[in-house]
C-alpha positions as CSV (number, residue, x, y, z in Angstrom):
1,M,7.1,47.4,1.5
2,A,4.6,44.9,-0.1
3,K,1.4,46.4,-1.3
4,D,-0.7,43.2,-0.8
5,I,-1.3,41.6,2.6
6,K,-0.3,38.0,3.0
7,N,-2.6,35.6,4.8
8,L,-0.1,34.1,7.3
9,R,-2.5,31.3,8.3
10,D,-2.6,30.1,4.7
11,E,1.2,30.2,4.5
12,L,1.5,28.4,7.8
13,R,-0.8,25.7,6.5
14,S,1.2,25.5,3.4
15,Y,4.4,24.9,5.4
16,K,2.7,22.2,7.4
17,F,1.9,20.4,4.2
18,D,5.5,20.9,3.0
19,F,7.0,19.3,6.1
20,D,4.3,16.6,6.4
21,V,2.8,17.8,9.6
22,L,-0.5,17.8,7.6
23,Q,-0.9,15.2,4.9
24,K,-3.3,15.1,1.9
25,I,-4.9,11.7,1.7
26,P,-6.4,11.1,-1.8
27,C,-9.9,9.8,-1.9
28,T,-10.6,6.5,-3.6
29,A,-12.0,6.3,-7.1
30,Q,-15.5,5.5,-5.7
31,E,-15.4,8.4,-3.3
32,N,-14.2,10.7,-6.1
33,E,-17.1,9.6,-8.2
34,E,-19.6,10.2,-5.4
35,Y,-18.2,13.7,-4.7
36,H,-18.2,14.6,-8.4
37,K,-21.9,13.6,-8.6
38,L,-22.7,15.6,-5.5
39,L,-21.1,18.7,-7.0
40,M,-22.8,18.2,-10.4
41,D,-26.2,18.1,-8.5
42,G,-25.4,21.4,-7.0
43,G,-24.4,20.2,-3.5
44,T,-21.4,21.0,-1.5
45,L,-18.5,18.8,-0.4
46,P,-18.8,17.2,3.1
47,E,-16.8,18.7,5.9
48,G,-13.1,17.7,5.7
49,V,-13.2,16.9,2.0
50,Y,-11.4,19.3,-0.4
51,A,-10.9,19.5,-4.1
52,Y,-7.4,19.6,-5.6
53,V,-6.3,23.0,-6.9
54,Y,-4.0,22.9,-9.9
55,A,-1.0,25.2,-10.5
56,N,-3.1,27.4,-12.8
57,E,-5.6,28.0,-9.9
58,E,-8.2,25.7,-11.5
59,V,-10.2,23.7,-9.0
60,S,-10.7,20.1,-9.8
61,T,-14.2,18.7,-9.9
62,K,-13.1,15.1,-10.2
63,E,-10.3,14.6,-7.7
64,F,-10.6,15.1,-3.9
65,Y,-8.7,14.6,-0.8
66,T,-9.0,14.6,3.0
67,V,-6.5,16.1,5.4
68,Y,-4.7,14.0,8.0
69,E,-3.2,15.7,11.0
70,A,-1.1,13.7,13.4
71,D,-2.1,13.9,17.0
72,L,1.3,15.0,18.2
73,S,1.8,17.0,21.4
74,E,3.6,20.3,21.2
75,A,6.8,18.7,22.5
76,E,6.6,15.8,20.0
77,L,6.0,18.2,17.1
78,Q,9.0,20.3,18.2
79,E,11.1,17.2,18.4
80,Y,10.0,16.1,14.9
81,L,10.8,19.5,13.4
82,T,14.2,19.5,15.2
83,Y,15.1,16.1,13.6
84,K,13.9,17.4,10.3
85,Q,16.3,20.4,10.7
86,L,19.1,18.1,11.6
87,N,18.5,16.0,8.5
88,L,18.5,19.1,6.3
89,I,21.7,20.4,7.9
90,K,23.3,17.0,7.4
91,T,22.4,17.2,3.7
92,I,23.9,20.6,3.4
93,K,27.1,19.4,5.1
94,N,27.4,16.5,2.6
95,C,27.0,18.9,-0.3
96,V,29.7,21.2,1.0
97,M,32.0,18.2,1.5
98,F,31.4,17.0,-2.0
99,F,32.2,20.4,-3.6
100,T,35.2,20.9,-1.4
101,V,36.7,17.5,-2.4
102,L,35.8,18.3,-6.0
103,T,37.7,21.6,-5.8
104,I,40.7,20.0,-4.2
105,I,40.9,17.3,-6.9
106,G,40.5,20.0,-9.6
107,L,43.4,22.1,-8.0
108,A,45.6,19.0,-7.8
109,A,44.9,18.1,-11.4
110,Y,45.6,21.7,-12.5
111,I,49.0,21.6,-10.6
112,L,49.9,18.3,-12.2
113,V,49.1,19.5,-15.7
114,M,51.1,22.7,-15.1
115,L,54.2,20.7,-13.8
116,N,54.1,18.4,-16.9
117,I,54.4,21.3,-19.3
């Protein structure tokens, strides 16, 4: 059993970004400059504006983004995710077919080499 408690809301938000239900829209250079000055003057970012967080957990003070959430109904969101699943299943099927054909070609080549000896 895990000793630390996971914040499921944060994980759910992360999954929404992964599957493009939520999208990060980068701010323009001018907006980035304004927000940077605002932070340097001791202010806080406006509501809906976030600073990028790098892989090493360092928070950027020069690059910012806003979050776009599509106004899909629950049924439309479910349909979108179903199509996304079908697309991923199709990709898996294509990979399996590729490796199956590759294996058959390898076996046929092995048999031909063994018969020629």
